[in-house]
N, C-alpha and C positions, 0 to 999 in steps of 0.2 A: 280377517282377510289373510292371515298367514297360512291357512289351510285351504283356501281357494285359489286355484291357478287360473288366471285369466290369460287366454292365449290370443295371439294376433291371427289375422286371416291366414288361412293355409289351404293347401290342395286338399282334395278329397282323400287321397291316400294317406297324407299326413294327419288328417282328422281321424281317420279310421285307426291309425296307430295310437293317437292320443286317447281315443275312445277305449281301446283295449287296455291301456295303461292305468286307466282311472278306476276308482271304486264305484262311480256312478257318473251319469250325465244328467245335468239339470237342464230340462228343456223349457218350453214356453208356459206362461201362466196367465197371459192375457185373454186367450180364448181357449176353450177345451178342444183340442184337435191334434191330429197326428200329421206331421210333415216328414220330410226325408230323414232328418236327424233321428227322429223317434224310431222309424223302421230300421235305419242302419244301426242304432244302438241295440236294439232288440236282437237283431240278426248277428251281431258281433258278441252277444252274450254278456253285455254290461248292463247293470242295473239302470233303470231310467226313472228320474223323478220329474213328474210333469202333471199338469192339470188336464184331467179327462173325466168324463162321467161313465162309470161302469155300465149302467143300463143302456145308455145310448150306444156305447162302443159295442156291447154284446149284441144289439140289434143290427148295427151296421156291419161289423165284421163277421158275426157268427158266434164269437165268444170275446169276452172282454180281455184285452191284453194284460199281461202280468207286469204291471208297472207299480211304482211306488207313488200313489196318488197324493197330490198336495195342491191346495188352492189358496193357502194363506201363508204369511211368513212364518207363523207358528208351526204349520204343517210341513213346510219345507225344512225348517230346522230339525223337526222331529224325524224326518226321513234321512236328513244327513246324518243325524246321530245314530240312526238305525244302521246305516252303512258303516259308520266308524266302529260300532259295537260288534259288527259282523264283517271284518275286513276281508275274509276269504269267501264271503257269500255262502256260508253254510246253509242258509235258508234256500238256496238254489233259485233265487229270483232271476238271475241272469240266464241260467240254463232253461228256465221255464219260458223266457222270452224267445230263446232260439227255437224251441219246440213249438211255440205259438206261431212264429213266423213260418216254420216248416209246414205246419198243419193248415194255415190259412192263406199264406201268400207266397207259396213256393212256385217255382216254374212248372213243377209237375202238376200242381192243382190248377194253375192258369191254363196249361195245355189241355187238361181234362175238360174244363169249363168251355174252352174255345171249340173243342171238337164235339161237344154234347149236342149243340144245336147251331151248326155253322151257317153262315150267310153265303150268298152266292159269291164265288171267288174263282177267277181263271186258273188259279193253282189248286192242285189237289190238297185238301185240308186233312192232314193226318196228325195224330198225337205226336209222333216222333218229329214231324216237320215243324210243328208249333214249338215243341220243346227245344229243338235245335235253334230256331229263331230267337226264342227267349234267352237261351244260353249265350248266343252271340251278342244280344243287347246288353245282357248283364256284364259280359266281359268287355263291352265297349268296341267290339269288332263289327265289321260289315258282314251281313249274312252271305 
């Protein structure tokens, strides 16, 4: 327990700062799945240790996310050791996470998908308009 930092509840901005300071984020193991913490961790370029199924994720997302998969205590310990032995992430797992998010979950990709086959809308649907709306949502601003 002297190498694990347990942190109290904090704001999202504080959590992002802590995420960037750490060697890895250890996420859920009860069910294989991605939540907000997983996407934020990958977006911030920090290694993610979590339970997920590569084949299912590849089908669902388009490609499997570059995470350090672990589904047992032994696997979690092995992934933590992997991070300890590579403190600067020479394997570029964090960087691969950033690229995966950019490729599959960026505002640009979402804008492309939204304008590919738009539904009836009273406002003009343009790629730039969708991209602008998504950027405002990401920044927490009103459009």
